[in-house]
VEXDREN-2710 file (C-alpha; in Angstrom, 1 decimal):
% VEXDREN-2710
k/r/px/py/pz
1/MET/100.5/127.1/120.2
2/SER/98.0/129.7/119.3
3/THR/94.9/128.3/117.5
4/ALA/91.2/129.0/117.9
5/SER/89.8/128.3/121.3
6/ALA/88.3/124.9/122.0
7/PRO/84.8/124.3/123.4
8/GLY/84.1/124.5/127.1
9/HIS/81.1/125.2/129.4
10/GLY/79.5/128.4/130.3
11/THR/78.0/131.5/128.7
12/SER/81.4/132.6/127.4
13/GLU/82.0/129.5/125.4
14/PRO/82.8/129.8/121.6
15/GLY/80.1/129.1/119.1
16/LEU/79.5/125.9/117.1
17/SER/81.6/127.1/114.2
18/VAL/84.7/127.4/116.4
19/ILE/84.1/124.0/117.9
20/MET/83.9/122.5/114.4
21/ARG/87.0/124.3/113.3
22/GLU/89.0/122.9/116.2
23/ARG/87.7/119.4/115.6
24/ARG/88.5/119.5/111.9
25/GLN/92.0/120.7/112.6
26/LEU/92.6/117.8/114.9
27/ILE/91.0/115.3/112.5
28/ASN/93.3/116.6/109.7
29/LEU/96.4/116.4/111.9
30/ALA/95.6/112.9/113.3
31/TYR/94.8/111.4/109.9
32/ARG/98.1/112.5/108.4
33/LEU/99.9/111.2/111.4
34/LEU/98.2/107.8/111.6
35/GLY/97.0/107.1/108.1
36/SER/93.6/105.9/109.5
37/LEU/90.5/108.0/109.8
38/ALA/89.1/105.6/112.3
39/ASP/92.1/106.0/114.5
40/ALA/92.1/109.8/114.0
41/GLU/88.5/109.9/115.2
42/ASP/89.4/107.9/118.3
43/VAL/92.3/110.3/119.0
44/VAL/90.1/113.4/118.8
45/GLN/87.5/111.8/121.0
46/GLU/90.1/111.0/123.6
47/THR/91.6/114.5/123.3
48/TYR/88.2/116.1/124.1
49/ALA/87.5/113.6/126.8
50/ARG/90.8/114.7/128.5
51/TRP/89.8/118.4/128.1
52/TYR/86.4/118.0/129.7
53/ALA/87.9/115.7/132.4
54/MET/89.7/118.8/133.8
55/PRO/88.0/121.0/136.4
56/ALA/86.4/124.1/134.9
57/ASP/88.8/126.4/136.6
58/GLN/91.7/124.5/135.2
59/ARG/90.3/124.7/131.6
60/GLU/89.7/128.5/132.0
61/SER/93.3/129.0/133.1
62/ILE/94.6/127.6/129.7
63/GLY/95.5/130.6/127.6
64/SER/95.3/128.7/124.3
65/PRO/92.8/125.8/124.4
66/GLY/93.4/125.1/120.7
67/GLY/97.1/124.7/121.4
68/TRP/96.4/122.5/124.4
69/LEU/94.2/120.2/122.3
70/THR/96.9/120.0/119.6
71/ARG/99.6/119.1/122.0
72/VAL/97.5/116.4/123.6
73/ALA/96.3/115.0/120.2
74/GLY/99.9/115.0/119.0
75/ARG/101.2/113.1/122.0
76/ILE/98.4/110.5/121.7
77/CYS/99.3/110.0/118.0
78/LEU/103.0/109.7/118.9
79/ASP/102.2/106.9/121.3
80/LEU/99.9/105.2/118.8
81/LEU/102.5/105.3/116.1
82/GLY/104.9/103.4/118.4
83/SER/102.4/100.7/119.1
84/ALA/101.2/100.6/115.5
85/ARG/104.5/99.3/114.3
86/VAL/104.1/96.3/116.7
87/ARG/100.5/95.8/115.5
88/ARG/101.4/95.9/111.9
89/GLU/104.0/93.2/112.3
90/ARG/101.0/90.9/113.1
91/TYR/98.9/92.3/110.3
92/VAL/97.9/89.8/107.6
93/GLY/99.7/90.9/104.4
94/GLU/100.6/94.5/103.5
95/TRP/99.2/97.5/105.4
96/ILE/98.0/100.5/103.3
97/PRO/96.6/103.7/104.8
98/GLU/92.8/104.1/104.8
99/PRO/91.7/105.7/101.5
100/LEU/89.5/108.8/101.4
101/PRO/86.9/109.7/98.8
102/GLU/86.1/113.1/97.3
103/ARG/84.6/115.4/100.0
104/SER/81.2/115.4/98.3
105/GLU/81.1/111.6/98.2
106/TRP/81.8/111.0/101.9
107/ILE/79.3/108.6/103.4
108/SER/79.2/107.8/107.1
109/GLY/80.0/104.2/108.2
110/ARG/77.1/104.5/110.7
111/PRO/73.9/102.6/110.2
112/GLY/71.6/104.3/107.7
113/GLY/74.5/105.8/105.7
114/THR/73.8/109.4/106.8
115/SER/76.2/112.1/105.7
116/ALA/79.4/112.3/107.6
117/ASP/79.9/115.2/110.0
118/PRO/81.7/118.0/108.1
119/ALA/84.1/118.4/111.0
120/ASP/85.2/114.8/110.4
121/ARG/86.2/115.4/106.8
122/VAL/89.9/115.6/105.9
123/THR/91.1/118.5/103.7
124/LEU/92.3/116.8/100.5
125/ASP/95.7/118.1/99.2
126/GLU/99.1/116.6/98.3
127/SER/99.8/115.8/101.9
128/VAL/97.1/113.1/101.9
129/SER/97.9/111.5/98.6
130/MET/98.4/107.8/98.9
131/ALA/102.0/108.1/97.7
132/PHE/102.7/110.7/100.4
133/LEU/101.1/108.7/103.2
134/VAL/103.1/105.6/102.1
135/VAL/106.4/107.4/102.4
136/LEU/105.3/108.7/105.9
137/GLU/104.9/105.0/106.9
138/SER/108.7/104.6/106.4
139/MET/109.5/107.3/108.9
140/THR/110.1/106.8/112.6
141/PRO/107.2/108.1/114.8
142/ALA/109.2/111.1/115.9
143/GLU/110.2/112.0/112.3
144/ARG/106.6/111.7/111.2
145/VAL/105.2/113.9/114.0
146/ALA/107.9/116.6/113.6
147/PHE/107.6/116.7/109.8
148/ILE/103.8/116.9/109.7
149/LEU/103.5/119.4/112.5
150/HIS/106.2/121.7/111.1
151/ASP/106.2/121.3/107.3
152/VAL/102.5/120.6/106.8
153/PHE/100.8/122.5/109.6
154/ARG/103.5/125.1/110.1
155/TYR/104.0/124.8/113.8
156/PRO/107.3/126.3/115.0
157/PHE/109.9/123.8/116.3
158/SER/109.5/125.1/119.8
159/ASP/105.9/123.9/119.8
160/VAL/106.8/120.6/118.1
161/ALA/109.4/120.0/120.8
162/GLU/106.7/120.1/123.5
163/ILE/104.9/117.3/121.8
164/VAL/107.8/115.1/120.7
165/GLY/109.6/115.5/124.0
166/ARG/112.9/116.6/122.4
167/THR/114.8/119.9/121.9
168/SER/113.9/122.2/119.1
169/ALA/117.2/121.5/117.4
170/ALA/116.5/117.7/117.6
171/CYS/113.1/118.3/116.1
172/ARG/114.6/120.3/113.3
173/GLN/116.9/117.4/112.5
174/LEU/113.9/115.0/112.6
175/ALA/112.1/117.1/110.0
176/THR/115.1/117.3/107.8
177/SER/115.5/113.6/107.9
178/ALA/111.9/113.1/107.0
179/ARG/112.2/115.7/104.2
180/ARG/115.0/113.6/102.7
181/ARG/112.8/110.6/102.6
182/ILE/110.1/112.6/100.8
183/HIS/112.5/113.9/98.2
184/ALA/114.1/110.5/97.6
185/SER/110.7/109.0/96.8
186/SER/109.9/111.8/94.2
187/GLN/112.0/110.6/91.3
188/ALA/110.0/112.5/88.7
189/PRO/107.3/115.1/88.8
190/ALA/103.7/114.0/88.7
191/PRO/101.6/115.0/85.6
192/SER/98.6/117.3/85.9
193/THR/95.5/116.0/87.6
194/ALA/93.7/115.9/84.2
195/ARG/96.5/113.9/82.7
196/GLN/96.5/111.5/85.6
197/ALA/92.7/111.1/85.1
198/ASP/93.3/110.2/81.5
199/ILE/95.9/107.6/82.3
200/VAL/93.6/106.0/85.0
201/LYS/90.8/106.0/82.5
202/ALA/93.0/104.3/79.9
203/PHE/94.0/101.7/82.5
204/LYS/90.4/101.0/83.4
205/GLN/89.5/100.5/79.7
206/ALA/92.5/98.3/79.0
207/TRP/91.7/96.3/82.1
208/GLU/88.1/95.8/81.1
209/ALA/89.2/94.8/77.6
210/LYS/91.8/92.4/79.1
211/ASP/94.3/94.0/76.8
212/ILE/97.7/93.0/78.3
213/ASP/99.7/95.0/75.8
214/ALA/97.8/98.2/76.5
215/LEU/98.2/97.6/80.3
216/VAL/101.9/97.0/79.9
217/GLY/102.2/100.3/77.9
218/LEU/100.6/102.2/80.8
219/LEU/102.7/100.7/83.5
220/ASP/106.3/101.5/84.3
221/PRO/108.6/98.4/83.7
222/ASP/109.5/98.6/87.4
223/ALA/106.0/99.3/88.7
224/THR/104.8/97.9/92.0
225/ALA/101.3/96.8/93.0
226/ILE/100.4/96.3/96.6
227/ALA/97.1/94.9/98.0
228/ASP/95.7/95.2/101.5
229/GLY/93.1/92.6/102.6
230/GLY/94.0/92.6/106.2
231/GLY/93.0/88.9/106.4
232/LEU/89.4/90.0/105.9
233/ALA/89.4/89.9/102.1
234/SER/91.4/87.9/99.5
235/ALA/94.5/89.8/98.5
236/ALA/98.1/89.1/97.4
237/LEU/100.2/88.9/100.6
238/HIS/103.3/90.3/98.9
239/PRO/103.8/93.2/96.4
240/ILE/103.7/92.4/92.7
241/THR/106.7/94.0/90.8
242/GLY/107.1/94.6/87.1
243/GLY/104.7/96.1/84.6
244/GLU/104.1/92.8/82.7
245/ARG/103.5/90.8/85.9
246/ILE/101.0/93.4/87.1
247/ALA/99.2/93.5/83.8
248/ARG/98.8/89.7/83.8
249/ALA/97.6/89.7/87.4
250/TRP/95.0/92.3/86.6
251/VAL/93.7/90.3/83.6
252/GLU/93.5/87.3/85.9
253/ILE/91.3/89.4/88.2
254/ALA/89.0/90.3/85.3
255/ASP/88.8/86.6/84.4
256/ARG/88.1/85.5/88.0
257/VAL/85.5/88.2/88.8
258/PRO/83.9/89.1/85.5
259/ASP/81.0/91.1/87.1
260/LEU/83.1/93.8/88.6
261/THR/82.1/97.4/87.9
262/HIS/84.9/100.0/87.9
263/LEU/84.1/103.6/88.7
264/GLU/86.4/106.5/88.2
265/ARG/86.6/108.3/91.6
266/THR/88.8/110.6/93.5
267/VAL/91.0/108.7/96.0
268/ASN/92.9/110.8/98.5
269/GLY/92.7/113.8/96.2
270/GLN/94.0/112.0/93.2
271/PRO/92.3/110.1/90.3
272/GLY/91.6/106.5/91.3
273/LEU/89.2/103.6/90.8
274/VAL/86.5/102.0/92.9
275/ALA/85.6/98.4/92.1
276/GLN/82.1/97.2/93.0
277/GLU/80.5/93.8/93.0
278/ASP/76.7/93.7/93.0
279/GLY/76.7/97.3/94.0
280/VAL/79.0/96.8/97.0
281/THR/82.5/98.5/97.0
282/VAL/85.1/95.7/97.3
283/THR/88.3/97.5/96.3
284/VAL/89.6/101.0/96.2
285/TYR/92.6/101.7/93.9
286/ALA/95.0/104.5/94.3
287/PHE/97.8/105.3/91.8
288/ASP/101.1/107.0/91.7
289/ILE/101.8/108.3/88.2
290/LYS/105.1/109.7/87.1
291/GLY/105.4/111.1/83.5
292/ASP/103.0/109.0/81.5
293/ARG/103.5/105.7/83.4
294/ILE/101.9/104.2/86.5
295/MET/104.6/103.6/89.1
296/HIS/102.5/102.2/92.0
297/ILE/99.1/100.8/92.4
298/TRP/97.6/100.4/95.9
299/ALA/94.6/98.2/96.2
300/VAL/92.7/98.5/99.5
301/ARG/90.4/95.5/100.0
302/ASN/90.1/95.4/103.8
303/PRO/86.4/96.1/104.3
304/GLU/87.1/98.0/107.5
305/LYS/88.9/100.6/105.4
306/LEU/86.2/101.0/102.8
307/ARG/83.4/102.4/105.0
308/LEU/83.6/105.9/103.5
309/PHE/83.1/104.4/100.0
310/THR/79.9/102.4/100.7
311/GLY/77.9/104.9/98.8
312/SER/80.3/105.3/95.8
END
């Protein structure tokens, strides 16, 4: 793997910009593989710890430090994906990937709410949309790693094989299988971002007006709504299916919590909503819109996944 050199010790070390570029690349990779920025940050920290644990002469002998870092981070993610399936079997309710705000709105989860390190920010594109990440969750760990590395980050299958521990041909098949899952989930093209924003705005207005008919008109008859409270916040334990059922459930929320404030915000690069109670973010909503109807709503309520939205 030939990427920019990673940081090391000595006068010939690359500058800060190179260090940040490597870190951002690893954060971007690990978030897409794991669906959790917190886990991605841990992976990158462990990757650099392993780099600096090597003797200086061993580090200097590595021709492509960036490639070495990517291989190590990929292998750590692969191991974590295997154990994540076991952890999520014990998870309370549904598990949804950690949502990301617009880059300019990122707030650190650290005390004091200082701005997040730019190197920890994920590039927002279609490969981090909530709909895309949810489909990735249906893949095997090996499929997910092979697909993300090859189709998203453009690594050749020979490099992917080193990380996955399979032949290049096998990795090609893994990526093909993953691609089929992606295509199967895309039943209709998504409208423009501006049109999506209009639909989300209309949903917000209908919700605040408790207009069930208007909500039903915006929802696909077979729409699905999924909430993630993780046992730390109240949330439906199972998906709600059907546009009318979702509309009635959302009106019940408005009746039960009348003081909620809904803000139109970018969520994983797409138009979404942020619900606040007494100025505190309590839910982040991501939408999957096909044509002029909402197909999926993902409501993230687990407070551990809302740290980047504390300043929204």
